[in-house]
C-alpha positions as CSV (number, residue, x, y, z in Angstrom):
1,X,95.0,100.4,97.9
2,X,93.4,102.1,100.9
3,X,92.6,105.2,98.9
4,X,90.9,103.2,96.2
5,X,88.9,101.2,98.8
6,X,87.9,104.5,100.5
7,X,86.8,106.0,97.2
8,X,84.8,102.9,96.4
9,X,83.2,103.0,99.8
10,X,82.2,106.7,99.4
11,X,80.8,106.0,95.9
12,X,79.2,102.6,96.3
13,X,79.3,101.4,99.9
14,X,80.7,98.5,101.7
15,X,80.2,95.9,99.0
16,X,81.9,98.0,96.4
17,X,84.9,98.6,98.7
18,X,85.2,94.8,99.3
19,X,85.0,94.2,95.5
20,X,87.8,96.7,94.8
21,X,90.0,95.2,97.5
22,X,89.4,91.7,96.2
23,X,90.0,92.7,92.6
24,X,93.3,94.4,93.4
25,X,94.6,91.4,95.4
26,X,93.3,89.0,92.8
27,X,95.1,90.9,90.0
28,X,98.4,90.7,91.9
29,X,98.0,87.0,92.5
30,X,97.0,86.2,88.9
31,X,100.0,88.2,87.6
32,X,102.2,86.3,90.1
33,X,103.8,89.6,91.3
34,X,106.8,88.8,93.5
35,X,109.4,91.4,92.6
36,X,109.6,94.5,94.7
37,X,109.9,96.8,91.7
38,X,106.7,95.4,90.1
39,X,104.8,95.8,93.4
40,X,106.1,99.4,93.6
41,X,104.9,100.2,90.1
42,X,101.4,98.7,90.8
43,X,101.1,100.7,94.0
44,X,102.2,103.8,92.1
45,X,99.5,103.3,89.5
46,X,96.9,102.7,92.2
47,X,98.0,106.0,93.9
48,X,97.7,107.9,90.6
49,X,94.3,106.3,89.9
50,X,93.0,107.1,93.4
51,X,94.2,110.7,93.2
52,X,92.6,111.2,89.8
53,X,89.3,109.8,91.0
54,X,89.3,111.8,94.2
55,X,90.2,115.0,92.3
56,X,87.3,114.5,89.8
57,X,84.7,113.6,92.5
58,X,81.8,116.1,92.6
59,X,79.5,116.3,95.5
60,X,75.9,115.6,94.6
61,X,73.6,118.2,96.2
């Protein structure tokens, strides 16, 4: 989740980072995630998403 929040901060600032963090936590609460395997899958998907976003980021010059 830290990588996603950092990416959101780089792209949109503090409010975007807060929104991403809140959305991630809210989705886990709404899905009532309690099993360690489910948490691991969600964290893995977040890592893949963050890596893909960071890999496709182009500097604007």
